[in-house]
N, C-alpha and C positions, 0 to 999 in steps of 0.2 A: 442553489447557493448553500443550503444547509449540508448537503453532501460534501461540498469542497471544505467547508468549515470543520466538518467531523474528521475528513481525512487529514487535513493539516494539523489539527489538534492532536491527533493520535500518532503523529510522526515520532518515532524516537530519535535520539541523539544519533548522528552518524547514519542517517538515512535521508536520502534526497529523492524527490519526485522528479522524473524527466518527462512524464507524459500521462495524461488522464484521457480516455476516449470512451465513448458511449458505444456499446455493442447492441443494446436494444433499449426500449423505453424503461426497463427496470434492471438493466445490467450494464456494468462499466468495467474497464480494465485500468489498472494502474501500472506504469512502468517507473522503474527507479534504480538506484543504486545504494547498496549498503556495504558496510565494511565487513560484516561477517553474516553467517546463518543465524546466530543469536539475535542480530538486529532484525533481520527478516522475520523471525519467530515472534519477536516483541511487537512488530508492526501488525502482523496478523492477529495476534492475541488482542491488541488494543482496538483493531477495527470490529472484531467480534463483539466487543462489549457497547458498540454504538448502536443507539435505538434506531438509526437511519438505515443501517446495513443489516441485512438478514442472512447473508452467506458469503464467506471468505474461502477462495480456494487459491492455491498456488499453482500457477501454470508452468513456469520456467524459472530456474535459478541456475546462473551460470558464473563461473569463476572468472574474473578478469582483473585487469589493473586500473586503478584510479590514479590519473595524472594530476 
């Protein structure tokens, strides 16, 4: 529960989560949509400051349309 609170607290404006999945007991993946690369960078920077999260990696960033 603490993890989800940290993730939601660190969401910048114009960034939406579409999924969170556990990869292993100490690793998880976040899927989401953001309006710009700057918003993605803000999200990653915010997560890196969380005491609950020890490592943040960007796996995929794709351009698309938000309807």
